N, C-alpha and C positions, 0 to 999 in steps of 0.2 A: 643405515636404515635402508629398509627394502622399498621400491619404489612405489609399492601397495600403499605403505606405510607413510610416506610421504606424501602421495595423494592426498590420504586420510588425513594429516595434519593440516596440509593446505587447504582443503576444502573447509575443515571447521574452522580455520581462522578467517576464512573467508565469511562463513556465518557470521561469527562473531564484529566481525569488521564491518560488515553488511548492516547489521543489527544496530551497532552505536551509530552508524550515519543515520540510518531512518532515524533514530531518537533524536540525536542533533538537529535532524532537519526539519524537524515539526516545530520546535521555537524560532529557527532561522525564517520558516514561512511565516509565522505568524507574526515576527516582529516586522518581517519585511511589507505584510499587508497591511498591518498596523500604521507605520511609519508612511506609507503611499496614501492609506486613507485621512489620516491625520492632516497630512501634509494639502489634501485635498481639502478637506473641511474648513482650513484655516481660511481660505476665501468666501466660506459661507453660502457660495452658491456654486454651483459645479455642474456642469453639461453633464446631461445625464448619459449619454455615450462613455464618459472618463471613468463611470462606475467599472468598466469593463477593464481597466488598466488594475487597480488592486484585485480583482477578482481574478484575473490572470496569473498571478503570483499564486494564490489559493490552488487554482487547477494546476500551475508547474510544480509544486510543491506536493501535490498529491499524485499526481502522476509519479514523479519520482519516488515518493516514499511505496507508492505501490509497487513499482517494478523492483525496488529491492526487496520487497517482502514475496512477491512471486518468487524470484530469485534463490532469495533463501530457503523457501519452501521446498523449490527444485532440488537444491543441493542436497537438503535434508534427508529428502527421498529417495536420492541417490545413494546416498550413505547407508540409509537403512536396506535398501535392497541388494548394494552390493559388497557391505562391510559387515553388516549386522546379522547375528545369528550364524555365526562361523566358528562357532569355539567358544574361548572365553573371552573376546574382546568388547567393546564398550557397546553398549545398548541404548544410548540417550534417545534416539530419534523412536525405537520402537515404545519406550517406555513413556515419552513425553507424549507420543501418538495415542497410547492405550490409557492414560490419564483423562485425556478428553476436554470438552471446556471448562467441567466442572457445573456448578449451580448456574440454572437459566439466568442470562443476564448478569452473571457473576465473572464471564469470561472476560479477557484483555479483548481490545480493538486492534491490532494490528496496523490498523491503515486509519486509526484516528478520525472515523468517519463522522461522529456527534461534533468533533472539534471543527472541522471541515464544512459539514453543513449548517452549525451554528454561525461559524465566520461570515460565510456566504450568504447567510439570511440576514444577518445583521448588514452586510454590504447592501444586498439589495434595499433592506429598509431605510438606509440613510441615502441611498441614490432615488428612491422612490418619489419624495418631494420635488425633485428636478428633474422627472422625466414628464417634459411638457410636450413633446411631439407624438405622434403616433409612430413614427420613426423608430423614436427613442425607446418606445412603450415594447413594439414588437420585435426590439432587438435586445435591450436588456434584460426583460423578464425572462424571454426563453432561454437564454444564453444562461443565466441561474437556474433554471429549470433543467436545461441539460446537463450542466454540471451534478445536480443534486441524483438525477437518475443514473447519470456515471457511476457517484461515489456508491447509490445503493447496490448497483449492481456488482462494481468491484467488491464491495462486502461480501454478497452472496457467494460469488465467486471463489474470494479466498476462504469462505467457510466450507466449499466442496473441494478445494485445490488439493489438500494432502491425500484424501482418498481416491482422486482420478488421476495423480501424479504416481501414487503408490502402485496402482493396478496398471499403469502405463509401463512404469521402470520393470515390473514384472515381467511383463509382457515382451519388453524387451529382452532382458535376462532369458526369460525362458527360450526365446528366439535363438538366443546366442547361446546359449548352452545347447540345443536341438541341434544349432548346427555343427557345433564342434562334433558331436557323437557320429 
């Protein structure tokens, strides 16, 4: 196997592994959040600031899933620029990108943004009756809002990432090709 073929194989395996981890991480995150929330609700009254504990599980899970998705997309664009279109090789990345998102609202959400926003909204709803002081309110509510902004911005960035990374890798490759001549 040539060095370039082994690189291609390893990178495709990396994409597959990270995709699998991303899919497994969502239920693990939701189960962890649910377990913490249920444990806190057992006492029926929970100090308001403790609502940030289960929220931190959602934040960590989202950030891990986001990082995995960014890495997979970057590797995909690298493969597209450096390996595809050079004869009769595989064209998976180019083909997948040309298919596009499909019907409006019919595409997949690789960051599971609806799940994370819904779970964090439920987290805030469960905490709201226990927010008794100004300090609790001005801490807990904005932290949830900041998370929602982060999720929405990450979703927008993910929607643009393929095109941006593709152009970046094309420019890098063009510069490398130019430097060789």
